[in-house]
N, C-alpha and C positions, 0 to 999 in steps of 0.2 A: 660564522657562518658560512662566509662565503668561500673560507677555505676547502670547507669540509664538501662542499657542492664543487668547485674545482677540484680538489684531489678525486671526489666519485666521478666525475667527466671523467680527467685525464684515465684513471683507471679502466676505465668502460672503452678505451680506447679514443677518445673522444679530443680532437685537435689536439695542437702539439707535435705530432708528427708529420713527416715530409709528403706524405702520401693523403691526399680528402680520402674518409671513408665514404667506403661503396653505399650502395643503396640499399645493399642486404644488413650492412652493418648497420645503419641508420635504421630501419624498422626494424632491427633488435633491440637499438636503444631505446625506442619509442614506447613497444611494447612493454620492457622492463621497465619505463619510468608507468606508462600508464594502466598496463594492467595488472597492479594491485590498486590503486585507483578505481576502479572498476568493479572487484571483486570486494572491496569494501563499502561500495556505494551500493552493491545489491546486497551484502546481509544487513546494513544499517536500515535499506529505505524500502528496497524493491521487494526482499519477500514477504518482510512481516506486512506491507502494503499487502502483498495477493494471499497470505495467509489471512489477515482482516476479511478482505473481499468474500474468500470461500466463506467461511463461518457466518458473513452474514449472509447470502446466500442459503445457504444450508436451514438458516433460523425462519426464512422469509419461505422457503418451501413447506417447511414444518410448520409453518400458521393452520389454525384451525378455529370456528368459530366458540365465542367464548375468552379467547386472549387479549390480556392489557396491553397494548400497544403506542407507542409513539411512533407517529408518522408526520411527518412535515411540521413537528413543534406540537402538533394535538392530539393530546391522552384521547385514548378512543378504545372501545370494545367492539374486536370483532365480531360481525355477524353474517358475511359470509365471504369466501372466498373463490376465485372465479382465477382464467386463465393468468391474464394482466392486471387486474386488478382486486382491492379489498375495498369491503363496502364496512364502516364504520358507524357504531354510535356514538356520538358525543354527547351530553347532557341531553336534550331534548332534537337534536338534529342526524339525519343520518347521511354522511359524508364518503363517496366513493374516490378513493384516490389509487394512485398507481401504484404495486407491488414496490419498485424500487422507492417510493418515500417513505417506508418502514424504515424507520433508525434501530429500534428496539421494542424489543416484548419485557413488559413492566414486570419487575418479580413483586408480585403479593408481599411475600414476605418482608419484603424490603417497606414498605409501606408503613407497617404495622409500627417501627421503631422508631 
């Protein structure tokens, strides 16, 4: 493994030469090493998280009275929807929670299984 890394390093022009690598060469080498790492991180972590956040925001915007939701671990039915909050009825109580606390809409068909 060490030979593979050192061979790649020498092939890129690092070390072993009489002249030290210039600043431009060092920058290119750094981009060649870290560029693919950032691309993989974007594809595996950042992009799916962004898509999930957009999906959740769309779901929260589409809330309407009568929807069953889970908000901050509380299962309830939406009574009213305001700009920044939602009023839920859970058992015999009414709760007003932030729209950001809404985690998901409960599917009625899934409950019957």
